[in-house]
MDTraj code that builds the backbone (N, CA, C; nanometers):
import mdtraj as md
import numpy as np

residues = "GLY LEU TRP GLN PHE MET PRO GLN GLY GLY ARG ILE TYR GLY LEU ARG ILE ASP ARG TRP VAL ASP GLU ARG ASN ASP PRO VAL ARG SER SER GLU ALA VAL LEU MET TYR PHE ALA ASP LEU PHE GLN ARG PHE GLY ASP TRP HIS THR ALA LEU ALA ALA TYR ASN ALA GLY TYR GLY ALA VAL ILE LYS SER ILE ALA ARG TYR ASN THR ASN ASP PHE TRP ALA LEU LEU GLU TYR GLU ASN ALA LEU PRO TRP GLU SER SER VAL TYR VAL PRO LYS ALA LEU ALA CYS ALA ILE ILE GLY LYS ASN ARG GLU ARG PHE GLY PHE GLY ASP VAL ALA GLU ASP ALA ALA GLU ARG TRP ASP ASP VAL GLU VAL PRO ALA SER ILE GLY LEU GLY VAL VAL ALA ARG ALA ALA GLY THR THR VAL ASP GLN LEU LYS GLN LEU ASN PRO HIS LEU ARG ARG ASN ARG THR PRO PRO GLY SER ARG GLY TYR VAL VAL ARG ILE PRO ALA GLY ALA GLY ALA THR PHE THR ALA ARG PHE ALA GLY LEU ARG ARG GLU TRP ASP ARG TYR ASP GLU TYR VAL VAL SER TYR GLY GLU ARG PHE GLU ASP ILE ALA THR MET HIS GLY ILE SER ARG GLY THR LEU ARG GLU LEU ASN ASP VAL GLU HIS GLU".split()
xyz = np.array([
    [5.7048, 15.8791, 10.3423],
    [5.6185, 15.9407, 10.4520],
    [5.5228, 16.0433, 10.3942],
    [5.4566, 16.1068, 10.4917],
    [5.3503, 16.2038, 10.4552],
    [5.3961, 16.3160, 10.3598],
    [5.5239, 16.3630, 10.3836],
    [5.5732, 16.4791, 10.3104],
    [5.6755, 16.4383, 10.2020],
    [5.6995, 16.3141, 10.1803],
    [5.7920, 16.2683, 10.0758],
    [5.9340, 16.3207, 10.0883],
    [5.9920, 16.3178, 10.2102],
    [6.1286, 16.3613, 10.2231],
    [6.2144, 16.2495, 10.1780],
    [6.3224, 16.2875, 10.1033],
    [6.4342, 16.2006, 10.0768],
    [6.5158, 16.1884, 10.1995],
    [6.5913, 16.0786, 10.2207],
    [6.6639, 16.0572, 10.3438],
    [6.7543, 16.1709, 10.3786],
    [6.8294, 16.2253, 10.2872],
    [6.9220, 16.3387, 10.3201],
    [6.8448, 16.4587, 10.3580],
    [6.7398, 16.4924, 10.2869],
    [6.6619, 16.6070, 10.3225],
    [6.5904, 16.5948, 10.4600],
    [6.5502, 16.4760, 10.4906],
    [6.4878, 16.4529, 10.6185],
    [6.5835, 16.4764, 10.7321],
    [6.7051, 16.4251, 10.7167],
    [6.8045, 16.4354, 10.8163],
    [6.8460, 16.5904, 10.8410],
    [6.8493, 16.6674, 10.7284],
    [6.8803, 16.8026, 10.7377],
    [6.7831, 16.8775, 10.8317],
    [6.6595, 16.8354, 10.8236],
    [6.5548, 16.9005, 10.9074],
    [6.5273, 16.8152, 11.0313],
    [6.6223, 16.7432, 11.0812],
    [6.6219, 16.6870, 11.2078],
    [6.5462, 16.5602, 11.2325],
    [6.5068, 16.4896, 11.1191],
    [6.4388, 16.3635, 11.1289],
    [6.5386, 16.2478, 11.1485],
    [6.5075, 16.1614, 11.2381],
    [6.5910, 16.0429, 11.2631],
    [6.5510, 15.9347, 11.1632],
    [6.6530, 15.8868, 11.0904],
    [6.6322, 15.7836, 10.9858],
    [6.7440, 15.6821, 10.9985],
    [6.7080, 15.5614, 11.0505],
    [6.8074, 15.4602, 11.0674],
    [6.7404, 15.3247, 11.0644],
    [6.8065, 15.2162, 11.1053],
    [6.7476, 15.0854, 11.0977],
    [6.6257, 15.0698, 11.1862],
    [6.6186, 15.1450, 11.2980],
    [6.5134, 15.1231, 11.3930],
    [6.4001, 15.2230, 11.3824],
    [6.4328, 15.3426, 11.3345],
    [6.3342, 15.4554, 11.3327],
    [6.3387, 15.5266, 11.1977],
    [6.2269, 15.5621, 11.1452],
    [6.2225, 15.6455, 11.0251],
    [6.1154, 15.7525, 11.0502],
    [6.1590, 15.8670, 11.0996],
    [6.0645, 15.9736, 11.1383],
    [5.9970, 16.0412, 11.0205],
    [6.0317, 16.0024, 10.9047],
    [5.9599, 16.0561, 10.7898],
    [5.8155, 16.0011, 10.7902],
    [5.7980, 15.8867, 10.8560],
    [5.6626, 15.8221, 10.8686],
    [5.5902, 15.8703, 10.9934],
    [5.6555, 15.9523, 11.0727],
    [5.5867, 16.0110, 11.1935],
    [5.5123, 16.1356, 11.1468],
    [5.3827, 16.1369, 11.1462],
    [5.3035, 16.2555, 11.0964],
    [5.3396, 16.3813, 11.1776],
    [5.3731, 16.3678, 11.3030],
    [5.3918, 16.4849, 11.3870],
    [5.5372, 16.5375, 11.3560],
    [5.6390, 16.4557, 11.3689],
    [5.7778, 16.5024, 11.3470],
    [5.7989, 16.5421, 11.2024],
    [5.7452, 16.4695, 11.1075],
    [5.7618, 16.5094, 10.9680],
    [5.6957, 16.6386, 10.9341],
    [5.5775, 16.6609, 10.9937],
    [5.5065, 16.7873, 10.9670],
    [5.5828, 16.9050, 11.0289],
    [5.6418, 16.8882, 11.1450],
    [5.7242, 16.9900, 11.2000],
    [5.8462, 17.0234, 11.1120],
    [5.9019, 16.9129, 11.0553],
    [6.0184, 16.9349, 10.9644],
    [5.9798, 17.0015, 10.8382],
    [5.8672, 16.9689, 10.7790],
    [5.8300, 17.0270, 10.6543],
    [5.7883, 17.1787, 10.6708],
    [5.7385, 17.2142, 10.7861],
    [5.7140, 17.3556, 10.8120],
    [5.8429, 17.4370, 10.8079],
    [5.9508, 17.3799, 10.8674],
    [6.0812, 17.4472, 10.8575],
    [6.1298, 17.4522, 10.7136],
    [6.1085, 17.3426, 10.6458],
    [6.1486, 17.3404, 10.5005],
    [6.0727, 17.4435, 10.4183],
    [5.9442, 17.4514, 10.4349],
    [5.8656, 17.5531, 10.3651],
    [5.9085, 17.6915, 10.3959],
    [5.9408, 17.7187, 10.5246],
    [5.9840, 17.8478, 10.5649],
    [6.1215, 17.8811, 10.4966],
    [6.2116, 17.7876, 10.4865],
    [6.3368, 17.8111, 10.4183],
    [6.3162, 17.8400, 10.2729],
    [6.2262, 17.7592, 10.2076],
    [6.2024, 17.7835, 10.0607],
    [6.1373, 17.9143, 10.0382],
    [6.0465, 17.9596, 10.1229],
    [5.9811, 18.0906, 10.1012],
    [6.0857, 18.1993, 10.1233],
    [6.1672, 18.1843, 10.2216],
    [6.2721, 18.2849, 10.2490],
    [6.3682, 18.3015, 10.1274],
    [6.4013, 18.1844, 10.0654],
    [6.4897, 18.1830, 9.9506],
    [6.4316, 18.2409, 9.8261],
    [6.3078, 18.2000, 9.7976],
    [6.2494, 18.2364, 9.6712],
    [6.1518, 18.3525, 9.6797],
    [6.1072, 18.3872, 9.7871],
    [6.0251, 18.5118, 9.8073],
    [5.8746, 18.5016, 9.7718],
    [5.8306, 18.3937, 9.7167],
    [5.6904, 18.3802, 9.6969],
    [5.6525, 18.2261, 9.7029],
    [5.5250, 18.2035, 9.7328],
    [5.4852, 18.0632, 9.7487],
    [5.4781, 17.9863, 9.6145],
    [5.4582, 18.0501, 9.5090],
    [5.4510, 17.9798, 9.3785],
    [5.5839, 17.9090, 9.3498],
    [5.6925, 17.9889, 9.3548],
    [5.8232, 17.9299, 9.3263],
    [5.8650, 17.8367, 9.4385],
    [5.8364, 17.8705, 9.5626],
    [5.8686, 17.7871, 9.6754],
    [5.8013, 17.6483, 9.6603],
    [5.6756, 17.6450, 9.6192],
    [5.6068, 17.5170, 9.6022],
    [5.6691, 17.4359, 9.4872],
    [5.7068, 17.5103, 9.3814],
    [5.7736, 17.4414, 9.2694],
    [5.9055, 17.3759, 9.3172],
    [5.9769, 17.4465, 9.4078],
    [6.1078, 17.3934, 9.4521],
    [6.0789, 17.2722, 9.5448],
    [5.9724, 17.2764, 9.6157],
    [5.9343, 17.1599, 9.7047],
    [5.9098, 17.0417, 9.6147],
    [5.8374, 17.0621, 9.5051],
    [5.8006, 16.9537, 9.4163],
    [5.9160, 16.9060, 9.3263],
    [5.9845, 16.9948, 9.2657],
    [6.0863, 16.9592, 9.1639],
    [6.2250, 16.9412, 9.2248],
    [6.2455, 17.0024, 9.3403],
    [6.3758, 17.0052, 9.4034],
    [6.4377, 17.1427, 9.4022],
    [6.5006, 17.1743, 9.5135],
    [6.5645, 17.3117, 9.5237],
    [6.6652, 17.3385, 9.4149],
    [6.7517, 17.2396, 9.3900],
    [6.8567, 17.2592, 9.2874],
    [6.8001, 17.2869, 9.1505],
    [6.6966, 17.2076, 9.1123],
    [6.6358, 17.2198, 8.9817],
    [6.5857, 17.3603, 8.9561],
    [6.5130, 17.4119, 9.0568],
    [6.4610, 17.5456, 9.0394],
    [6.5663, 17.6560, 9.0316],
    [6.6701, 17.6444, 9.1212],
    [6.7816, 17.7365, 9.1165],
    [6.8445, 17.7379, 8.9806],
    [6.8669, 17.6207, 8.9239],
    [6.9258, 17.6190, 8.7895],
    [6.8415, 17.6770, 8.6878],
    [6.7116, 17.6573, 8.6926],
    [6.6189, 17.7186, 8.5988],
    [6.6146, 17.8687, 8.6118],
    [6.6120, 17.9157, 8.7339],
    [6.6180, 18.0642, 8.7552],
    [6.7390, 18.1276, 8.6917],
    [6.8531, 18.0595, 8.7171],
    [6.9851, 18.1114, 8.6639],
    [6.9825, 18.1058, 8.5120],
    [6.9298, 18.0035, 8.4508],
    [6.9333, 17.9879, 8.3118],
    [6.8426, 18.0875, 8.2383],
    [6.7254, 18.1123, 8.2920],
    [6.6246, 18.1951, 8.2195],
    [6.6137, 18.3303, 8.2835],
    [6.6950, 18.3643, 8.3878],
    [6.7052, 18.4928, 8.4465],
    [6.5698, 18.5479, 8.4989],
    [6.4889, 18.4592, 8.5579],
    [6.3688, 18.5065, 8.6186],
    [6.3349, 18.4126, 8.7329],
    [6.2791, 18.4662, 8.8391],
    [6.2290, 18.3760, 8.9504],
    [6.0775, 18.3746, 8.9522],
    [6.0115, 18.4210, 8.8425],
    [5.8664, 18.4178, 8.8369],
    [5.8232, 18.2846, 8.7885],
    [5.7501, 18.2110, 8.8738],
    [5.7130, 18.0712, 8.8395],
    [5.6286, 18.0668, 8.7141],
    [5.5357, 18.1626, 8.6971],
    [5.4471, 18.1564, 8.5760],
    [5.5328, 18.1928, 8.4512],
    [5.6335, 18.2741, 8.4608],
    [5.7224, 18.3095, 8.3503],
    [5.8061, 18.1871, 8.3094],
    [5.8498, 18.1110, 8.4093],
    [5.9287, 17.9991, 8.3839],
    [5.8533, 17.8916, 8.3056],
    [5.7185, 17.8808, 8.3301],
    [5.6380, 17.7878, 8.2611],
    [5.6276, 17.8171, 8.1122],
    [5.6638, 17.9303, 8.0680],
    [5.6578, 17.9736, 7.9264],
    [5.7740, 17.9150, 7.8469],
    [5.8784, 17.8728, 7.9231],
    [5.9989, 17.8205, 7.8571],
    [5.9880, 17.6650, 7.8557],
    [6.0253, 17.6084, 7.7434],
    [6.0223, 17.4657, 7.7297],
    [6.1329, 17.4006, 7.8217],
    [6.0890, 17.3053, 7.9029],
    [6.1823, 17.2292, 7.9947],
    [6.2438, 17.3187, 8.1023],
    [6.1909, 17.4360, 8.1281],
    [6.2436, 17.5173, 8.2343],
    [6.2105, 17.4516, 8.3702],
    [6.0872, 17.3982, 8.3827],
    [6.0502, 17.3233, 8.4964],
    [5.9788, 17.1923, 8.4548],
    [5.9856, 17.0910, 8.5381],
    [5.9198, 16.9691, 8.5064],
    [5.7682, 16.9883, 8.4859],
    [5.7061, 16.9116, 8.3972],
    [5.5661, 16.9271, 8.3705],
    [5.4875, 16.9042, 8.5016],
    [5.5345, 16.8112, 8.5850],
    [5.4620, 16.7816, 8.7155],
    [5.4527, 16.9068, 8.8019],
    [5.5508, 16.9902, 8.8026],
    [5.5447, 17.1151, 8.8784],
    [5.4450, 17.2099, 8.8266],
    [5.4268, 17.2145, 8.6927],
    [5.3265, 17.3050, 8.6366],
    [5.1859, 17.2694, 8.6785],
    [5.1667, 17.1422, 8.7145],
    [5.0384, 17.0968, 8.7590],
    [5.0311, 17.1040, 8.9133],
    [5.1410, 17.0630, 8.9833],
    [5.1448, 17.0594, 9.1265],
    [5.1087, 17.1903, 9.1890],
    [5.1752, 17.2977, 9.1475],
    [5.1621, 17.4251, 9.2100],
    [5.0145, 17.4796, 9.2006],
    [4.9511, 17.4760, 9.0784],
    [4.8081, 17.5226, 9.0779],
    [4.7223, 17.4337, 9.1633],
    [4.7460, 17.3044, 9.1704],
    [4.6651, 17.2201, 9.2582],
    [4.6825, 17.2554, 9.4034],
    [4.8056, 17.2843, 9.4447],
    [4.8306, 17.3244, 9.5821],
    [4.7569, 17.4512, 9.6186],
    [4.7638, 17.5499, 9.5208],
    [4.6960, 17.6820, 9.5426],
    [4.5439, 17.6615, 9.5489],
    [4.4937, 17.5738, 9.4565],
    [4.3468, 17.5478, 9.4544],
    [4.3044, 17.4856, 9.5901],
    [4.3762, 17.3909, 9.6404],
    [4.3415, 17.3278, 9.7676],
    [4.3377, 17.4322, 9.8765],
    [4.4369, 17.5233, 9.8812],
    [4.4376, 17.6273, 9.9826],
    [4.3200, 17.7201, 9.9734],
    [4.2868, 17.7584, 9.8497],
    [4.1731, 17.8514, 9.8296],
    [4.0396, 17.7842, 9.8652],
    [4.0212, 17.6604, 9.8228],
    [3.8978, 17.5865, 9.8535],
    [3.8851, 17.5588, 10.0052],
    [4.0038, 17.5234, 10.0687],
    [3.9976, 17.4950, 10.2088],
    [3.9591, 17.6126, 10.2904],
    [3.9921, 17.7310, 10.2442],
    [3.9588, 17.8537, 10.3165],
    [3.8176, 17.9027, 10.2803],
    [3.7608, 17.8530, 10.1758],
    [3.6291, 17.9041, 10.1286],
    [3.5391, 17.7815, 10.0928],
    [3.5261, 17.6909, 10.1861],
    [3.4562, 17.5688, 10.1546],
    [3.3094, 17.5846, 10.1195],
    [3.2396, 17.6724, 10.1831],
    [3.1002, 17.6966, 10.1528],
    [3.0824, 17.7504, 10.0142],
    [3.1690, 17.8417, 9.9707],
    [3.1559, 17.8953, 9.8397],
    [3.1696, 17.7959, 9.7276],
    [3.2517, 17.6921, 9.7553],
    [3.2763, 17.5885, 9.6535],
    [3.1945, 17.4592, 9.6780],
    [3.0935, 17.4680, 9.7603],
    [3.0030, 17.3594, 9.7779],
    [3.0469, 17.2503, 9.8743],
    [3.1427, 17.2823, 9.9680],
    [3.1873, 17.1861, 10.0634],
    [3.1557, 17.2272, 10.2053],
    [3.0536, 17.3123, 10.2189],
    [3.0195, 17.3668, 10.3494],
    [2.9644, 17.2600, 10.4473],
    [2.9096, 17.1491, 10.3941],
    [2.8572, 17.0450, 10.4748],
    [2.9609, 16.9410, 10.5118],
    [3.0840, 16.9532, 10.4702],
    [3.1883, 16.8580, 10.5020],
    [3.2361, 16.8755, 10.6447],
    [3.2202, 16.7756, 10.7287],
    [3.2627, 16.7905, 10.8663],
    [3.4084, 16.7456, 10.8841],
    [3.4826, 16.8225, 10.9640],
    [3.6230, 16.7912, 10.9889],
    [3.6308, 16.6662, 11.0807],
    [3.7274, 16.5848, 11.0580],
    [3.7546, 16.4687, 11.1470],
    [3.8107, 16.5265, 11.2783],
    [3.7765, 16.4601, 11.3866],
    [3.8333, 16.5037, 11.5119],
    [3.9830, 16.4798, 11.5127],
    [4.0567, 16.5663, 11.5796],
    [4.2037, 16.5478, 11.5888],
    [4.2361, 16.4078, 11.6638],
    [4.3365, 16.3513, 11.6131],
    [4.3744, 16.2199, 11.6754],
    [4.4387, 16.2490, 11.8124],
    [4.4036, 16.1757, 11.9070],
    [4.4582, 16.1912, 12.0422],
    [4.5295, 16.0655, 12.0898],
    [4.6296, 16.0843, 12.1807],
    [4.7000, 15.9715, 12.2378],
    [4.7654, 16.0179, 12.3655],
    [4.8180, 15.9232, 12.4400],
    [4.8996, 15.9521, 12.5627],
    [5.0446, 15.9163, 12.5254],
    [5.1368, 16.0000, 12.5729],
    [5.2808, 15.9760, 12.5624],
    [5.3327, 15.9063, 12.6861],
    [5.4048, 15.8006, 12.6688],
    [5.4682, 15.7316, 12.7809],
    [5.6192, 15.7109, 12.7458],
    [5.6983, 15.7017, 12.8498],
    [5.8462, 15.6781, 12.8309],
    [5.8753, 15.5335, 12.8686],
    [5.9681, 15.4788, 12.7946],
    [6.0179, 15.3425, 12.8215],
    [6.1693, 15.3532, 12.8444],
    [6.2194, 15.2748, 12.9396],
    [6.3619, 15.2920, 12.9857],
    [6.4620, 15.2257, 12.9020],
    [6.4211, 15.1417, 12.8067],
    [6.5231, 15.0669, 12.7276],
    [6.4510, 15.0269, 12.5947],
    [6.5253, 14.9504, 12.5131],
    [6.4691, 14.8978, 12.3906],
    [6.3659, 14.7837, 12.4296],
    [6.2378, 14.8143, 12.3991],
    [6.1276, 14.7264, 12.4428],
    [6.0413, 14.6965, 12.3224],
    [5.9997, 14.5666, 12.3124],
    [5.9101, 14.5262, 12.2090],
    [5.7686, 14.5868, 12.2275],
    [5.7064, 14.6111, 12.1127],
    [5.5749, 14.6721, 12.1218],
    [5.4731, 14.5755, 12.1843],
    [5.4988, 14.4508, 12.1813],
    [5.4114, 14.3543, 12.2442],
    [5.4022, 14.3788, 12.3988],
    [5.5162, 14.4081, 12.4570],
    [5.5220, 14.4407, 12.6027],
    [5.4504, 14.5731, 12.6291],
    [5.4697, 14.6704, 12.5486],
    [5.4032, 14.8007, 12.5685],
    [5.2556, 14.7825, 12.5505],
    [5.2108, 14.7009, 12.4558],
    [5.0708, 14.6828, 12.4300],
    [5.0059, 14.6171, 12.5475],
    [5.0712, 14.5164, 12.6066],
    [5.0103, 14.4481, 12.7243],
    [4.9984, 14.5423, 12.8406],
    [5.0980, 14.6258, 12.8595],
    [5.0976, 14.7213, 12.9751],
    [4.9894, 14.8272, 12.9510],
    [4.9642, 14.8612, 12.8279],
    [4.8670, 14.9687, 12.8029],
    [4.7298, 14.9204, 12.7777],
    [4.7114, 14.7816, 12.7740],
    [4.5802, 14.7227, 12.7515],
    [4.5323, 14.7482, 12.6087],
    [4.6207, 14.7403, 12.5083],
    [4.5883, 14.7602, 12.3726],
    [4.6563, 14.6553, 12.2897],
    [4.6584, 14.6751, 12.1554],
    [4.7142, 14.5764, 12.0639],
    [4.8415, 14.6320, 12.0008],
    [4.9211, 14.5476, 11.9501],
    [5.0368, 14.5886, 11.8732],
    [4.9983, 14.6691, 11.7469],
    [4.8917, 14.6241, 11.6842],
    [4.8468, 14.6974, 11.5641],
    [4.8095, 14.8401, 11.5897],
    [4.7374, 14.8620, 11.7098],
    [4.7084, 14.9965, 11.7441],
    [4.8323, 15.0780, 11.7720],
    [4.9309, 15.0199, 11.8406],
    [5.0576, 15.0908, 11.8580],
    [5.1329, 15.1202, 11.7315],
    [5.1309, 15.0317, 11.6403],
    [5.1980, 15.0523, 11.5109],
    [5.1263, 15.1693, 11.4374],
    [4.9966, 15.1812, 11.4529],
    [4.9225, 15.2892, 11.3816],
    [4.9611, 15.4235, 11.4461],
    [4.9760, 15.4253, 11.5793],
    [5.0137, 15.5498, 11.6454],
    [5.1642, 15.5791, 11.6357],
    [5.2469, 15.4781, 11.6076],
    [5.3924, 15.4982, 11.5985],
    [5.4436, 15.4376, 11.4699],
    [5.4032, 15.4934, 11.3549],
    [5.4449, 15.4386, 11.2281],
    [5.5875, 15.4527, 11.1988],
    [5.6598, 15.5300, 11.2798],
    [5.8028, 15.5542, 11.2554],
    [5.8883, 15.4463, 11.3130],
    [5.8343, 15.3616, 11.3977],
    [5.9110, 15.2476, 11.4566],
    [5.9110, 15.1345, 11.3546],
    [6.0324, 15.0996, 11.3047],
    [6.0453, 15.0108, 11.1936],
    [6.0560, 14.8608, 11.2342],
    [6.0916, 14.8306, 11.3588],
    [6.1228, 14.6940, 11.3940],
    [6.0391, 14.6403, 11.5091],
    [5.9223, 14.6911, 11.5281],
    [5.8282, 14.6440, 11.6292],
    [5.8887, 14.6633, 11.7705],
    [5.9821, 14.7534, 11.7924],
    [6.0332, 14.7779, 11.9237],
    [6.0890, 14.9165, 11.9248],
    [6.1109, 14.9676, 12.0481],
    [6.1752, 15.1008, 12.0527],
    [6.3241, 15.0812, 12.0265],
    [6.3957, 15.1826, 11.9801],
    [6.5338, 15.1690, 11.9356],
    [6.6272, 15.1475, 12.0583],
    [6.7342, 15.0672, 12.0350],
    [6.8380, 15.0515, 12.1349],
    [6.9129, 15.1824, 12.1587],
    [6.9624, 15.1980, 12.2798],
    [7.0408, 15.3191, 12.3113],
    [6.9596, 15.4463, 12.3330],
    [6.8289, 15.4342, 12.3446],
    [6.7384, 15.5519, 12.3565],
    [6.6598, 15.5374, 12.4856],
    [6.7266, 15.5599, 12.5946],
    [6.6535, 15.5493, 12.7235],
    [6.5577, 15.6694, 12.7401],
    [6.4414, 15.6375, 12.7940],
    [6.3401, 15.7491, 12.8022],
    [6.2730, 15.7735, 12.6687],
    [6.2735, 15.6728, 12.5806],
    [6.2084, 15.6910, 12.4490],
    [6.0554, 15.7041, 12.4654],
    [6.0017, 15.7961, 12.3955],
    [5.8572, 15.8280, 12.4055],
    [5.7795, 15.7397, 12.3025],
    [5.6772, 15.6703, 12.3582],
    [5.5897, 15.5885, 12.2777],
    [5.4494, 15.6431, 12.2918],
    [5.3775, 15.6473, 12.1809],
    [5.2338, 15.6875, 12.1840],
    [5.1468, 15.5657, 12.2119],
    [5.0514, 15.5803, 12.3044],
    [4.9571, 15.4747, 12.3287],
    [4.8197, 15.5406, 12.3241],
    [4.7106, 15.4606, 12.3143],
    [4.5778, 15.5157, 12.3018],
    [4.5492, 15.6120, 12.4076],
    [4.4658, 15.7165, 12.3740],
    [4.4311, 15.8187, 12.4716],
    [4.3561, 15.7519, 12.5918],
    [4.4030, 15.7976, 12.7055],
    [4.3385, 15.7430, 12.8309],
    [4.4017, 15.6185, 12.8873],
    [4.5007, 15.5662, 12.8122],
    [4.5661, 15.4374, 12.8591],
    [4.6900, 15.4688, 12.9397],
    [4.7231, 15.5903, 12.9636],
    [4.8506, 15.6272, 13.0357],
    [4.8499, 15.5684, 13.1790],
    [4.7385, 15.5799, 13.2500],
    [4.7305, 15.5337, 13.3886],
    [4.7459, 15.3823, 13.3949],
    [4.6768, 15.3155, 13.2976],
    [4.6911, 15.1679, 13.2934],
    [4.8348, 15.1242, 13.2669],
    [4.8939, 15.1938, 13.1703],
    [5.0401, 15.1589, 13.1458],
    [5.1240, 15.1731, 13.2621],
    [5.1104, 15.2882, 13.3370],
    [5.1923, 15.3136, 13.4578],
    [5.1756, 15.2036, 13.5596],
    [5.0482, 15.1567, 13.5777],
    [5.0160, 15.0607, 13.6747],
    [5.0708, 14.9216, 13.6412],
    [5.0731, 14.8859, 13.5134],
    [5.1089, 14.7550, 13.4731],
    [5.2500, 14.7340, 13.4330],
    [5.3149, 14.8423, 13.3861],
    [5.4477, 14.8239, 13.3231],
    [5.5542, 14.7686, 13.4131],
    [5.5557, 14.8120, 13.5377],
    [5.6531, 14.7624, 13.6328],
    [5.6414, 14.6098, 13.6559],
    [5.5199, 14.5607, 13.6471],
    [5.4963, 14.4156, 13.6657],
    [5.5481, 14.3313, 13.5498],
    [5.5763, 14.3934, 13.4399],
    [5.6241, 14.3233, 13.3204],
    [5.7765, 14.3375, 13.3008],
    [5.8398, 14.3852, 13.4045],
    [5.9829, 14.4173, 13.3943],
    [6.0664, 14.2912, 13.3465],
    [6.0329, 14.1796, 13.3956],
    [6.1117, 14.0567, 13.3578],
    [6.1035, 14.0248, 13.2117],
    [6.0055, 14.0800, 13.1389],
    [5.9938, 14.0554, 12.9981],
    [6.0844, 14.1412, 12.9073],
    [6.1371, 14.2523, 12.9676],
    [6.2216, 14.3406, 12.8868],
    [6.3540, 14.3697, 12.9563],
    [6.3644, 14.3540, 13.0843],
    [6.4863, 14.3927, 13.1575],
    [6.5982, 14.2921, 13.1383],
    [6.5655, 14.1751, 13.0867],
    [6.6752, 14.0748, 13.0707],
    [6.7501, 14.0851, 12.9407],
    [6.7262, 14.1921, 12.8669],
    [6.7974, 14.2148, 12.7371],
    [6.8962, 14.3252, 12.7568],
    [7.0045, 14.3169, 12.6797],
    [7.1091, 14.4142, 12.6810],
    [7.1414, 14.4566, 12.5377],
    [7.2151, 14.5645, 12.5223],
    [7.2547, 14.6125, 12.3901],
    [7.3979, 14.5684, 12.3672],
    [7.4255, 14.5346, 12.2388],
    [7.5602, 14.4863, 12.1954],
    [7.5935, 14.5463, 12.0613],
    [7.7097, 14.6110, 12.0551],
    [7.7553, 14.6724, 11.9293],
    [7.8426, 14.5702, 11.8532],
    [7.7988, 14.5350, 11.7337],
    [7.8694, 14.4352, 11.6549],
    [7.9986, 14.4903, 11.5974],
    [8.1098, 14.4194, 11.6106],
    [8.2305, 14.4600, 11.5520],
    [8.2416, 14.4102, 11.4053],
    [8.3246, 14.4799, 11.3306],
    [8.3422, 14.4466, 11.1922],
    [8.3886, 14.2969, 11.1772],
    [8.3220, 14.2222, 11.0888],
    [8.3637, 14.0856, 11.0633],
    [8.3061, 13.9878, 11.1652],
    [8.2375, 14.0324, 11.2621],
    [8.1831, 13.9425, 11.3667],
    [8.0628, 13.8666, 11.3108],
    [8.0630, 13.7341, 11.3296],
    [7.9564, 13.6579, 11.2738],
    [7.8286, 13.6519, 11.3619],
    [7.7159, 13.6375, 11.3057],
    [7.5879, 13.6339, 11.3779],
    [7.5870, 13.5189, 11.4758],
    [7.6314, 13.4004, 11.4298],
    [7.6259, 13.2802, 11.5142],
    [7.7205, 13.2913, 11.6309],
    [7.8335, 13.3632, 11.6114],
    [7.9274, 13.3847, 11.7210],
    [7.8652, 13.4761, 11.8329],
    [7.7885, 13.5754, 11.7889],
    [7.7219, 13.6606, 11.8880],
    [7.6212, 13.5816, 11.9680],
    [7.5445, 13.4990, 11.8993],
    [7.4472, 13.4136, 11.9705],
    [7.5132, 13.3231, 12.0713],
    [7.6241, 13.2595, 12.0327],
    [7.6981, 13.1691, 12.1212],
    [7.7548, 13.2438, 12.2394],
    [7.8071, 13.3592, 12.2103],
    [7.8701, 13.4392, 12.3166],
    [7.7687, 13.4717, 12.4279],
    [7.6461, 13.4979, 12.3861],
    [7.5478, 13.5366, 12.4795],
    [7.4514, 13.4248, 12.5262],
    [7.4808, 13.3064, 12.4790],
    [7.4071, 13.1883, 12.5260],
    [7.2680, 13.1808, 12.4790],
    [7.2337, 13.2299, 12.3569],
    [7.1056, 13.2167, 12.3010],
    [7.1119, 13.1597, 12.1657],
    [6.9984, 13.1139, 12.1168],
    [6.9980, 13.0534, 11.9816],
    [6.9967, 13.1653, 11.8764],
    [7.0441, 13.1218, 11.7519],
    [7.0373, 13.2188, 11.6421],
    [6.8983, 13.2690, 11.6082],
    [6.7987, 13.1781, 11.6230],
    [6.6644, 13.2069, 11.5941],
    [6.6135, 13.3187, 11.6911],
    [6.6451, 13.3001, 11.8171],
    [6.6041, 13.4000, 11.9163],
    [6.6655, 13.5380, 11.8898],
    [6.7955, 13.5371, 11.8530],
    [6.8652, 13.6541, 11.8179],
    [6.8092, 13.7261, 11.6965],
    [6.7744, 13.6418, 11.5958],
    [6.7145, 13.7000, 11.4778],
    [6.5802, 13.7657, 11.5112],
    [6.5022, 13.6985, 11.5951],
    [6.3672, 13.7471, 11.6285],
    [6.3808, 13.8772, 11.7083],
    [6.4730, 13.8797, 11.7980],
    [6.4922, 13.9957, 11.8864],
    [6.5309, 14.1206, 11.8013],
    [6.6095, 14.0965, 11.6924],
    [6.6616, 14.2082, 11.6135],
    [6.5861, 14.2246, 11.4821],
    [6.4746, 14.1457, 11.4666],
    [6.3966, 14.1535, 11.3455],
    [6.4787, 14.1334, 11.2231],
    [6.5629, 14.0291, 11.2242],
    [6.6519, 13.9972, 11.1129],
    [6.5994, 13.8665, 11.0505],
    [6.5601, 13.8690, 10.9180],
    [6.5129, 13.7506, 10.8580],
    [6.6198, 13.6533, 10.8158],
    [6.7360, 13.7139, 10.7690],
    [6.8436, 13.6257, 10.7240],
    [6.9731, 13.6676, 10.7904],
    [7.0594, 13.5720, 10.8217],
    [7.1893, 13.6110, 10.8766],
    [7.2836, 13.6600, 10.7741],
])
top = md.Topology()
chain = top.add_chain()
for i, resn in enumerate(residues, 1):
    res = top.add_residue(resn, chain, resSeq=i)
    for name in ("N", "CA", "C"):
        top.add_atom(name, md.element.get_by_symbol(name[0]), res)
traj = md.Trajectory(xyz[None], top)
């Protein structure tokens, strides 16, 4: 995702990561999570140089280096061979340079660079696990546009067991969605959730519910049984 969270680190900061959703790919949720992470790193290390090094190299690696060389000064640690990864010695100055230039664009010759407009969207709630195709038809948009706005949805549908799940649709499409969605009910309300037991075969589940294996695979975005 945008902030390069590992799965365990993402979950620590409240990101949902499972078969259906990976919020590391959600620019909003992952940015909220990384702000909490940066705050924790700054509180632990006391300055942004070492905090950024810990973000790049890993919290544990920097803690070990500080304990080994008895200093928490980022620049002092760079004087020791193998105290920090070479990538961190480059990453931290680059991050600082970006911050300085971003705050002083005219001085560095970037005064004529126009900022992109903030991305806008409407939030709508769906009552069950629903395919993005249905949401797209209700909102008068395309599945590709929905995937761009909802990059955290991994299976082209909202996750099972999440009633009232919020989906982003193009800005201004909220009224259209509200007007059309109820009329598409038969396309999503005929599905139910089923928890697979250990050892249960895919074909048995299909037979039990009276559908083909192909339909069951398509519904769950499963390529192979």
